[in-house]
C-alpha positions as CSV (number, residue, x, y, z in Angstrom):
1,X,119.3,93.0,111.5
2,X,116.5,95.0,110.5
3,X,116.6,97.1,107.8
4,X,114.1,100.3,107.5
5,X,113.9,102.5,104.5
6,X,112.5,106.3,104.4
7,X,110.7,106.9,101.0
8,X,112.3,110.3,100.6
9,X,110.8,113.2,98.2
10,X,107.4,113.8,99.1
11,X,108.1,116.0,101.4
12,X,112.0,116.4,100.9
13,X,112.8,118.3,104.3
14,X,110.3,116.0,106.3
15,X,111.5,112.8,104.9
16,X,115.1,113.9,105.8
17,X,113.9,115.1,109.3
18,X,111.8,111.4,109.9
19,X,115.4,110.1,108.5
20,X,116.9,111.7,111.5
21,X,114.5,111.1,114.0
22,X,115.1,106.9,113.2
23,X,118.7,107.7,113.8
24,X,118.6,109.7,117.1
25,X,115.7,106.9,118.7
26,X,117.4,105.7,122.4
27,X,116.5,102.7,120.9
28,X,118.8,102.6,118.2
29,X,122.0,104.7,119.3
30,X,122.1,101.7,121.5
31,X,122.0,98.8,119.4
32,X,123.6,100.5,116.5
33,X,124.4,97.0,115.1
34,X,121.3,95.4,114.6
35,X,120.2,98.0,112.5
36,X,120.0,99.0,108.8
37,X,119.0,102.5,107.3
38,X,118.6,103.3,104.1
39,X,117.0,106.9,102.2
40,X,116.1,106.8,98.7
41,X,115.0,110.1,97.4
42,X,114.0,109.9,93.3
43,X,113.4,113.1,91.2
44,X,109.9,113.4,91.6
45,X,108.1,115.9,89.4
46,X,105.4,117.5,91.5
47,X,107.5,117.7,94.5
48,X,106.6,121.1,94.8
49,X,102.6,120.8,94.0
50,X,100.2,121.3,96.1
51,X,97.7,117.9,96.3
52,X,94.6,119.4,94.5
53,X,94.1,117.3,91.7
54,X,94.0,114.1,91.5
55,X,97.1,114.1,88.7
56,X,99.1,114.6,91.8
57,X,97.8,111.8,93.7
58,X,98.4,109.5,90.7
59,X,102.2,110.4,90.0
60,X,102.9,109.6,93.4
61,X,101.3,106.1,93.1
62,X,103.8,105.8,90.3
63,X,106.7,107.4,92.7
64,X,106.2,105.1,95.5
65,X,105.3,102.1,94.0
66,X,109.0,102.4,91.5
67,X,110.4,103.4,95.5
68,X,109.2,100.4,96.6
69,X,110.2,98.0,94.3
70,X,113.9,99.1,93.9
71,X,113.9,98.5,98.3
72,X,112.8,95.3,97.6
73,X,115.4,93.8,95.7
74,X,117.7,95.5,98.5
75,X,116.1,93.2,101.3
76,X,114.4,96.0,103.3
77,X,112.3,94.7,106.1
78,X,109.9,97.4,106.5
79,X,109.2,101.3,105.0
80,X,108.2,104.2,105.8
81,X,105.9,106.7,103.8
82,X,106.2,110.5,105.2
83,X,103.0,111.7,103.0
84,X,99.9,111.6,104.8
85,X,98.0,112.2,101.2
86,X,99.9,108.7,100.2
87,X,98.7,107.0,102.9
88,X,95.2,106.9,101.2
89,X,96.4,104.7,98.7
90,X,98.1,102.3,100.2
91,X,96.1,99.2,100.1
92,X,96.3,99.0,96.4
93,X,100.0,99.7,96.7
94,X,101.0,97.0,99.5
95,X,98.6,94.5,97.5
96,X,101.9,95.4,94.9
97,X,104.6,95.4,97.8
98,X,106.2,92.4,99.5
99,X,107.5,94.4,102.0
100,X,105.6,95.8,104.9
101,X,104.7,99.5,104.7
102,X,104.1,100.9,107.7
103,X,101.0,102.9,108.5
104,X,101.6,107.1,109.8
105,X,98.2,106.5,111.2
106,X,97.8,103.7,112.9
107,X,101.4,105.5,114.7
108,X,98.9,108.4,115.3
109,X,96.0,106.6,116.7
110,X,98.3,104.1,119.0
111,X,99.6,107.2,120.1
112,X,96.9,109.6,121.2
113,X,94.3,106.5,122.5
114,X,97.5,106.5,125.4
115,X,97.3,109.9,125.5
116,X,94.2,111.1,125.7
117,X,90.2,109.4,126.2
118,X,87.6,108.6,123.9
119,X,85.5,112.0,123.1
120,X,88.2,114.3,123.7
121,X,88.5,117.3,121.0
122,X,91.5,117.3,118.7
123,X,92.8,119.6,116.3
124,X,93.5,118.6,113.3
125,X,95.9,120.4,110.6
126,X,96.2,118.6,107.1
127,X,96.2,118.9,103.6
128,X,93.2,119.8,101.7
129,X,93.3,116.8,99.7
130,X,93.0,114.2,103.2
131,X,90.7,116.5,105.0
132,X,88.4,116.2,102.0
133,X,88.9,112.6,101.7
134,X,88.7,112.5,105.2
135,X,91.4,109.9,105.6
136,X,91.9,110.8,109.8
137,X,87.9,110.2,110.0
138,X,87.5,106.4,110.4
139,X,91.4,106.2,112.4
140,X,89.7,108.8,115.0
141,X,85.9,108.2,114.9
142,X,85.8,108.1,119.0
143,X,87.1,111.6,118.9
144,X,85.8,114.7,118.6
145,X,88.6,116.5,115.0
146,X,87.8,119.6,114.8
147,X,89.7,121.9,111.7
148,X,90.9,125.5,111.6
149,X,88.6,128.3,109.9
150,X,91.5,129.8,107.8
151,X,92.6,126.5,105.5
152,X,93.4,128.6,102.4
153,X,95.8,130.2,105.1
154,X,96.9,127.5,106.4
155,X,98.1,125.5,103.2
156,X,99.9,129.2,102.2
157,X,102.5,127.9,105.3
158,X,102.9,124.9,103.9
159,X,103.1,125.0,99.9
160,X,103.5,129.1,99.6
161,X,106.6,130.5,98.1
162,X,108.1,131.5,101.6
163,X,106.7,128.3,103.3
164,X,107.2,125.4,105.1
165,X,108.1,123.2,102.1
166,X,110.7,125.4,100.8
167,X,112.6,125.9,103.8
168,X,111.3,129.1,105.5
169,X,110.1,127.9,109.7
170,X,109.6,131.3,110.3
171,X,108.3,134.1,109.5
172,X,104.5,134.0,108.2
173,X,104.8,130.6,107.7
174,X,105.0,130.1,111.6
175,X,102.8,132.4,112.4
176,X,100.1,131.0,110.1
177,X,100.6,127.8,111.6
178,X,100.8,129.0,115.2
179,X,97.4,130.9,114.5
180,X,95.8,128.1,113.6
181,X,96.8,126.0,116.7
182,X,95.7,129.2,118.6
183,X,92.2,129.3,117.5
184,X,92.0,125.3,118.1
185,X,93.1,125.9,121.6
186,X,90.5,128.5,121.7
187,X,87.6,125.0,121.0
188,X,89.5,123.3,123.7
189,X,91.1,120.9,122.0
190,X,93.4,118.2,123.9
191,X,95.8,118.0,121.8
192,X,97.1,119.4,118.9
193,X,97.4,116.4,115.9
194,X,99.0,117.6,112.5
195,X,98.2,115.6,109.2
196,X,101.0,117.4,107.1
197,X,104.7,115.6,108.0
198,X,106.0,118.9,107.4
199,X,104.7,120.2,110.2
200,X,107.3,118.3,112.7
201,X,109.9,120.8,111.3
202,X,108.5,124.3,113.3
203,X,107.0,121.7,116.9
204,X,109.5,122.8,118.8
205,X,109.0,126.8,118.2
206,X,105.3,125.7,118.8
207,X,106.0,124.1,121.9
208,X,107.9,127.2,123.5
209,X,104.9,129.6,123.0
210,X,102.8,126.4,124.8
211,X,101.0,124.9,121.5
212,X,100.5,121.3,122.6
213,X,101.3,120.0,118.9
214,X,102.4,116.7,118.4
215,X,106.0,115.7,116.4
216,X,103.9,113.0,113.9
217,X,107.4,112.4,112.5
218,X,109.0,111.5,116.1
219,X,106.0,109.3,116.3
220,X,105.9,107.5,113.5
221,X,109.5,107.3,113.9
222,X,109.5,105.4,116.9
223,X,106.3,103.7,115.8
224,X,108.1,101.7,113.4
225,X,111.1,100.5,116.0
226,X,109.0,99.8,118.6
227,X,106.0,97.2,116.9
228,X,107.3,94.3,114.3
229,X,105.3,94.2,111.2
230,X,104.6,91.1,109.5
231,X,104.9,90.6,105.9
232,X,101.4,91.3,103.9
233,X,99.9,88.6,103.2
234,X,99.6,88.7,99.3
235,X,97.2,87.2,96.2
236,X,98.9,83.5,95.0
237,X,100.8,84.5,91.9
238,X,101.9,81.3,89.5
239,X,104.5,81.5,87.4
240,X,103.8,79.3,84.4
241,X,107.0,78.2,81.7
242,X,105.1,78.7,78.8
243,X,105.6,78.3,75.3
244,X,106.5,74.6,75.3
245,X,103.9,74.6,73.2
246,X,102.5,78.1,73.3
247,X,98.6,76.3,72.7
248,X,99.2,74.0,74.9
249,X,100.0,76.9,77.9
250,X,97.5,79.0,76.8
251,X,95.1,75.9,77.4
252,X,96.6,75.5,80.1
253,X,95.9,78.7,81.5
254,X,91.8,78.7,80.4
255,X,92.1,75.4,82.3
256,X,93.2,76.9,85.8
257,X,90.2,79.8,84.8
258,X,87.6,77.6,83.5
259,X,88.4,75.4,87.1
260,X,88.5,78.6,89.6
261,X,85.5,79.1,91.5
262,X,85.7,83.0,91.0
263,X,82.6,85.2,91.1
264,X,84.3,88.2,89.6
265,X,87.3,89.2,88.4
266,X,89.6,89.7,91.3
267,X,88.5,86.1,92.8
268,X,90.7,84.4,89.3
269,X,94.3,83.4,90.0
270,X,97.0,85.8,89.3
271,X,99.5,84.4,86.6
272,X,102.6,85.6,85.5
273,X,104.0,83.7,81.8
274,X,107.0,83.3,80.0
275,X,105.7,82.6,76.6
276,X,109.6,81.5,74.9
277,X,109.0,79.5,71.7
278,X,112.6,80.0,71.2
279,X,113.4,76.7,74.2
280,X,115.3,74.0,72.5
281,X,113.3,71.3,72.0
282,X,113.3,69.2,74.9
283,X,112.0,65.5,72.7
284,X,115.2,66.2,70.2
285,X,118.0,66.5,72.9
286,X,116.6,63.5,74.6
287,X,116.8,61.4,71.9
288,X,118.6,62.5,69.2
289,X,121.6,64.8,71.4
290,X,120.6,68.0,69.8
291,X,120.5,71.7,71.9
292,X,120.1,71.0,75.9
293,X,117.2,73.2,76.7
294,X,118.1,73.4,81.0
295,X,119.6,76.5,81.3
296,X,117.1,78.2,78.7
297,X,113.9,76.4,81.1
298,X,116.0,77.9,83.8
299,X,116.5,81.5,82.7
300,X,113.0,81.0,82.9
301,X,112.3,79.7,86.1
302,X,114.4,82.4,87.7
303,X,112.7,85.2,85.9
304,X,109.4,84.1,87.0
305,X,111.4,83.5,90.7
306,X,111.8,87.4,90.5
307,X,108.5,88.1,89.3
308,X,107.2,87.3,92.9
309,X,106.1,83.8,91.4
310,X,104.9,81.2,94.5
311,X,104.9,78.6,92.5
312,X,105.7,77.7,88.6
313,X,104.2,75.5,86.8
314,X,105.4,73.8,83.7
315,X,102.4,72.5,80.7
316,X,104.9,70.2,79.0
317,X,105.1,66.5,80.0
318,X,108.9,65.8,78.2
319,X,110.5,69.3,80.2
320,X,109.4,67.2,83.5
321,X,113.0,65.4,82.6
322,X,115.0,68.2,83.6
323,X,112.7,69.6,86.4
324,X,114.7,68.0,88.9
325,X,118.2,69.5,88.3
326,X,116.6,72.9,87.1
327,X,114.8,72.8,91.0
328,X,117.8,72.0,93.1
329,X,118.6,76.0,91.6
330,X,115.8,77.7,92.4
331,X,114.1,79.0,95.5
332,X,110.2,78.8,94.0
333,X,109.1,75.0,94.0
334,X,108.1,73.7,90.6
335,X,104.2,71.7,90.2
336,X,105.3,69.0,89.4
337,X,102.7,67.6,86.7
338,X,103.5,63.8,86.9
339,X,103.6,64.0,90.2
340,X,100.1,65.4,90.4
341,X,98.8,62.6,87.5
342,X,100.3,59.8,89.0
343,X,98.0,61.2,92.8
344,X,95.6,61.5,90.9
345,X,95.2,57.9,89.2
346,X,95.7,56.2,92.1
347,X,93.0,57.9,94.2
348,X,90.5,57.6,91.3
349,X,91.5,54.2,90.3
350,X,93.2,52.2,92.1
351,X,97.2,50.7,92.9
352,X,96.8,48.0,90.5
353,X,95.0,49.9,87.6
354,X,97.2,49.8,84.0
355,X,98.1,52.9,82.6
356,X,98.8,53.5,78.8
357,X,100.8,56.6,77.9
358,X,100.9,58.1,74.9
359,X,103.6,60.8,74.8
360,X,106.7,62.4,72.7
361,X,109.9,59.0,71.9
362,X,111.8,61.8,74.4
363,X,109.8,61.2,77.2
364,X,109.1,57.7,77.0
365,X,113.2,57.3,76.6
366,X,113.8,59.6,79.1
367,X,111.5,57.1,81.4
368,X,110.2,60.0,83.4
369,X,106.7,59.4,83.5
370,X,107.6,55.5,84.4
371,X,109.8,56.5,87.0
372,X,106.8,58.1,88.9
373,X,103.9,56.0,87.9
374,X,106.9,52.9,89.3
375,X,106.5,54.9,92.6
376,X,103.4,54.7,92.8
377,X,102.9,51.0,91.9
378,X,101.1,52.2,89.0
379,X,102.4,49.7,85.8
380,X,102.6,51.3,82.9
381,X,102.2,50.4,78.9
382,X,103.8,52.5,75.8
383,X,103.0,51.2,72.4
384,X,105.0,49.7,70.3
385,X,107.8,51.3,67.6
386,X,105.4,51.3,64.6
387,X,102.7,52.8,66.7
388,X,105.2,55.4,68.7
389,X,105.9,56.6,65.0
390,X,102.1,57.5,64.8
391,X,102.1,59.2,68.0
392,X,105.0,61.0,67.1
393,X,103.2,62.5,63.4
394,X,100.3,63.4,65.2
395,X,102.1,65.8,66.9
396,X,104.9,66.6,65.0
397,X,103.7,66.0,61.5
398,X,102.7,68.2,58.9
399,X,99.5,68.1,59.6
400,X,100.1,67.4,63.5
401,X,98.6,69.5,66.6
402,X,101.7,71.2,67.6
403,X,101.2,72.6,63.0
404,X,98.0,74.0,64.6
405,X,95.6,70.9,63.2
406,X,93.5,68.8,66.1
407,X,91.8,66.4,63.7
408,X,92.0,64.6,60.2
409,X,95.0,62.5,60.3
410,X,96.2,64.1,64.0
411,X,93.2,63.0,65.2
412,X,93.5,59.2,62.9
413,X,97.1,58.5,64.4
414,X,96.8,59.3,68.2
415,X,93.4,56.9,67.7
416,X,95.4,53.9,66.7
417,X,98.3,54.3,69.3
418,X,95.6,54.3,71.9
419,X,94.0,51.4,70.5
420,X,97.3,49.9,70.8
421,X,97.8,49.9,74.2
422,X,94.3,49.4,75.5
423,X,94.5,45.9,73.4
424,X,97.1,45.3,75.5
425,X,95.7,46.1,78.6
426,X,95.6,49.5,79.8
427,X,92.6,50.9,81.5
428,X,93.5,54.3,81.5
429,X,95.5,56.3,79.7
430,X,97.6,59.6,79.9
431,X,97.8,62.0,77.1
432,X,101.3,62.9,78.0
433,X,101.7,65.7,75.5
434,X,100.0,68.8,76.4
435,X,99.2,69.9,73.0
436,X,97.3,66.0,73.1
437,X,94.0,67.1,74.6
438,X,93.9,69.6,72.4
439,X,92.9,66.6,69.8
440,X,90.5,65.6,72.8
441,X,88.4,69.0,73.8
442,X,84.9,67.3,74.5
443,X,86.5,64.0,75.1
444,X,87.1,62.2,78.4
445,X,87.0,59.0,77.3
446,X,87.5,56.6,74.5
447,X,84.6,54.7,73.4
448,X,84.7,51.2,72.1
449,X,81.9,49.1,71.3
450,X,81.0,48.7,75.5
451,X,84.3,49.8,77.1
452,X,84.7,53.2,78.2
453,X,88.7,53.5,78.6
454,X,89.2,57.0,80.4
455,X,91.7,59.8,78.6
456,X,93.6,61.6,81.4
457,X,94.6,65.1,80.7
458,X,97.6,66.1,83.0
459,X,97.1,69.2,82.0
460,X,93.6,69.4,83.7
461,X,94.6,67.6,86.7
462,X,97.4,70.8,87.2
463,X,95.2,73.0,86.7
464,X,93.0,71.6,89.9
465,X,95.7,71.0,91.3
466,X,96.4,74.4,91.2
467,X,93.2,75.9,91.8
468,X,93.2,73.8,95.3
469,X,95.8,75.1,97.1
470,X,94.9,78.7,96.8
471,X,91.5,78.0,97.6
């Protein structure tokens, strides 16, 4: 079913006219069960203002954005925007809206090319704003565009106290428009093209007087029904479940930025972050059966999904013990940091390598890393109880990395545990808690004499994976 929406309120009467012309289209009347039409008009403070100031356009931007976002929640498949001036910011609006907005200029260009040949004279009746900004020129560059000399009089016919926008379809308003059309006719125009949607309200009266003016609202409605608009291509947006922990989230974002081959701000990846440090501790749940963090994590992911995230990243190793159950109830994929890390190790170091894991006791006991690494045929080595205590102290201790320390006791403790797994045969060491890489900001190896053991930073690998997905 086509769910087509019309943004009303930018020209109350012309919006209603467009909606009516959608309804009476023969294609719709014959297949009424295939169409769902929505018309929405919100209060718009500058509804009666002529387009003289930039503030008028800004207010239209806010208005159209808000209405379009409301349409998104209703499953609308295309939007009609019956305001020529608003199409001046269509590109910037479309980048933020997932529903295709039907371009009124494209509709008219398609119609004109089917009626007159290149080089034909086209009379244009449009607002000062559209005229000055030459919005029509790019769509009708193969034609000779002519404008009436009495532009002020035309504006009075539209916006005046007794103008068409206020419901006056005859009298002085009609005569002013007729005079402009006669002038264009005398200049040899093959067709008269309104660039103001309100003029559709009086075209029948002008036709009776022999004026070759087109009904832009009818053309726009027919074009929208005949042409299937594909969803706009939008920039990839990454959702980040943050706050677990806070510093690791910032570190992860920084790694994405540093690894993105961007030449300017606009080439970087869009990110939406839900920084939620109140999510219950994952290790406390896995080890001591304290508060389950699943619902808090799921709720955060759903908010990221609602924000339009194309994928979700969770820069917390222990949290991945809960990922599979959460993913079942999400439409947006979570990029699994553990799987990405195992793929990286196998690709760069081979499938027979022994992998040391320094992680929280929750990660160790859940065996979430064990399962992933074994699936890739990799052997895993973890610290004994004593050296696991050093790992936990370096993370959660009073001088630990979660308390803001990256040197001193937290570094000494983690190096003791690293030495242990290396002495047990580990050929690479995973820093399996996202805070641990903060202790090694400039190091990619642990060097002992002539022995160099690579440190594997899962957040860095995940960041590079995400960048590769978008470039």
